[in-house]
N, C-alpha and C positions, 0 to 999 in steps of 0.2 A: 778312648771309646768311640767306636764308629756306630752309628744306628741309621738303619734305612727302613722305611715303610710305606706300605700303600695299602689304601682301603680301609673299611670300617674294622677296627680291632676291639673286639670285647675281652674285658679281663675277669677273673675270678673276683669274688667277693673279698677274698684277703690280699688280693694284689701280688698273687705269686705266681700264677700261671694264666695262659692265653687259653680262652673258652673257645672263641671264634674268631674268623678272620674271614672278610666277603670274598666271592670269588674273583680269583686272579690277585688277591692281595697277598701281602706277606710282612713279615717283621725278620729283620736281619740285625743281629748284634755282635759286634767283634770288640774284643778288649784285650790289651796287653797290659799286663802288670809284672814287674821284674822279670821281664824276658819270656814270660808266659804268655802265650796267646790263645785265647778260648774265642768260639763262636758258635752261635745258635742262629739257625735259619727256621722259620716256621712259615709254610707256605700252604694257602688253599690249592689243591689241586683237584679239580672235578669236585667241589664241593666237600672235600675230607681235608683236615690238616695233617701236614707231613712236616715232621720235626727231623732236623740233623743237628748233631753236635759235634763241634771240633776241638781237638786239644792240640796245641801246635799244629802240625801238617797232617795229623791222622782224624779221619772221621771214625767216632766212636759211638756205640749205643746211647740214644738219647736217655733211657732210663738206666740208672737212676742219677748218674752223675750231672747230665745235662739238665735235667728236671730240678735237681737241686741247685745249681748253678744259677739257672732262670730264676727260682724264688728268691736267691740272695740277690741278684742284680735287677730285677724288674722294678721295683720302687723306683731306682734312680733312673731307669730308662723313662718310666711313666713321668717323672716330674721334669726330664729334659724335654720331652717330645711333646706332652700334652695329650698323649694316647689315652682314648675313651675318657677325656675329662669331664663331659658332661654328665654320663652315668656314673663315673667315681664320686663326683662332686655330691650327686644326689643320694648315693650310699652313705657317704660321710656324715652329710646333712641328717639322714634318717637316723644314724646312729649317735650322733654327738650335736646336732644342731648348727647352728651358724658359727659359732665359736669355735668348733672342731674345723669347719671348712676354712676360716679364717686363719687358723693355725697350721694347716696343710699347706695353704696358698705361701704362707711365709717361708715354706721350706722348698717352694720351687723357684729354680734359678732364673728362669727367663720369663720377661715380662709378658710376652705374648701367650705364654702357657698359663701364666698367672691369670690373665683375662680370661682364656678358655674356662678356667675353674670358677672364675668370678661370674661368668656370663649369665647363669641362670638364678642366681640368688634374688630374693625378693628384699632390696634393701630397704624400702620403705616400712618394713615390717620389724627393722633390727630395733633394739635398743640403742639409746644414745651411745652407750659405751661399746655397743658393736659396731655403730657408724663410725666412732671414733678410730677403732681397731681396722675397719676397712679403708678408711681415709690415711691410716698410718702405712697400711701395705701399698696404697697408692704412692705415698709420698717416697716409700722405698724404691719405686721403679726408676729404671735407667732413662728410659726414652719418653720425650714429651708424647709422642704419637700414641704409645700405650697408656700413658697417664690420663690423656684425654679421652680414650676409650672408656678407661675404667671410670673417669669424672660422670661421662654420659650416663653410664650404667646407674650411677648414684642418683636414683630419682628421689631419694628422700628430699624433706624441705631443709635446704641447706641452713636457713635462719632460725630454725625452731631452737636453737641452741649456741649460745654465744661462743663456746670453745669449738664446736662443731665449724662454726663459720670461721673462725680464727684459721683453723686446720684447713678448711677448703681452702681458702683464699691465699693461704700461705703456699698451699702446694702451685696454685695457678701463678704466683708471683714467681714462684722457683723454676717455672718452665721458660725454656729460652725461646721457642718459637711461637711469635705471636699467632700463626695460623692455628696451631694445636690449641694454645690457650683460648683462641677467639672461637673454634668449636664447642669447648666447654662451656664458656660464657653463652654463646648461642643457646645451648640446651638449658640454661638456666631461665633466659628469657622466654623461649617458647616453651619449654616444659611446663 
């Protein structure tokens, strides 16, 4: 799958369609499966969305096939790119609370997109089990830089629970780069 995007892209509440793209913005998705190539281009032209759908080398009408295909693949695109992450996290939170957001973050494959979704959570208001879930998400991240960002967001009092403290410091201990470990630790001292 190849994805290109520019500008502020807003999604429908069901994550199956694009409802707006900022002026001169676009979303382009191309996917090849079992020799079948398909693509969708959504472009803001003079304030109006223009939809193009391609199957093979042919441009076809967007409705209904292109619209249906977009609905099928958009969630995967969202999770890979972090498009509309903050508003999406707010919608998920409103429907299912912190637990629902953390469950969604666990489905996101890339650390930076996980952090985009985690960015607006009020971690200090989490229950201890939710704090543990948050820290488990952080522990699952691959890159120290993203782990450090997520630990800095973790503004909860890390020592209010022994198990949380152990999990927090286990993450720090597992980080390879002292500079990122130092940023996370500095946040504890300063915060």
